[in-house]
N, C-alpha and C positions, 0 to 999 in steps of 0.2 A: 299966598304961597300955599303949595300943595304938599300936606305931611306924607312922608314914606311909612311910617309906621302908626297904626290905628291903635291908641291906648284903649285897654278894656280891663274890666277884673270881673271875671267868672269863674265859676268852679266846675272842673270837669273829672270824670273817673277815666281813667285808662283802662286798658284791656284785663289787666292784673288786679282791679280794684282800688288802685291808689289815686287818693283825688289831688290833682295838680290846678294851680291858680292860673288862667290865663291872662297875661298880662299887657298883649299885644299882637297887629298882625301886619307883616308886612308887605304891602300892597305891590313891590316891585317884584319881589320872589315870590310872593304867595306862600311864606311861610309862618305859620303860627307861632308865637314865641310863649313860653311858660316857665312856671317856677315849681320844682319838686321839693314835697316837704325834707328837711335835714340836708339839702342840699344848696350851697351859696350862690351858684352860676346858673344864670338863664339857660333852657334848653329851647330847642325850634325842631319844628318837624313841618313836611312841606303839607300844604291845606289837606290834599286827598287822602294822606297818611292819618291825618287828624280826623277828619270826617269818618275815617273807616273804624277806627279804633278807640276814639274818645267818646262820651257820652254825657252832657250837660247835667249836674247833679240837679236831682228833682224833676228830671225829664227822661229818665231811663225808661226802656220799655219796648 
């Protein structure tokens, strides 16, 4: 069976400098799913937006 959401666990920094934890990628809608510190609900944004405004921690530059 093909899973719709690919699970992951990576840290990224948003354009404001806040570190978020990416928990998955929805292959059907092409949205990145992540958690913000101090916020109890999952957040999600389109992949194009995430690639433009987020950088993997340790690989900025």
